[in-house]
C-alpha angles and dihedrals in degrees: 000000000000091000091051091048090050092050092049091049091050091049091051090048094050091046092052092047092049091047093052094045090054091050093049091049090052090048092053092047095051092042091053092049094051099037093088092060103033135015092208131219131269125207137148144115146260117214135188118207132191129185126191128182129199095213135047118260122255091243123062092232092061120094133196095246136047131179133187145166125216132193125194116172123178130206120195131178135162136192141166090067091305095307091112126046138168129205128189117186118168124179129207130180128181115195126196096215114016117066091193091056091054097086146127130222139173105234093182136005103154142147117211126196116189123197129175097271104012141042130202125203119188129178133030113339150156125239122189120202113179146066130228099311119124092239120042100207095176096044092105108135098085125049118241118255095215097175088068098055140341094232092077094232095120114082136192120237113263125210106235151153110214124187117189120194110202116207135167092255096046146297129292118204127201120192132197108189112187111191134012126250115216116225115253121234133187117266131234093286094044111115099203098059141110126268112255097035120243110253101225093179094066108039121174121203 
């Protein structure tokens, strides 16, 4: 059982590394192509987070305090008179207690081409479907990044090709979604988690 769990963990690690290397390669390629026309803009944030709990956790691995640091830069550039744009938005969190919450993800790495009556998005992106309700039942394009927060507002980047047809009566969207992102869950030391813990190494769909 331990050997199987170790093999699954290694496979997940290699898959994540390969996924991020592909994304970085695409970022460098598009950046090099657009550098001659626009230097681009960098923005983002660095955040420190602390959690403290009055009572002990139900599991022995859980502590009464938890600290982390997160970093989310964003690179944006456009060319072709604004008809083409490129966005790169990675996310990194390092947590003091929960190994599952120490993670990295590419929220966006997407090229957008806008014409008069259509728009094409290619890469890794985020799509929000919802209004101001507390639960967005139709917000189903991106997988939930549950280790970030329990409210379900944080999403993982989704590989996609999105074609939008813009008409006078509305907009029609077509999506091609290659690949499936597994939902993240807190680990054994994570305080805000279910009892029993979700076994992310042996998912059943």
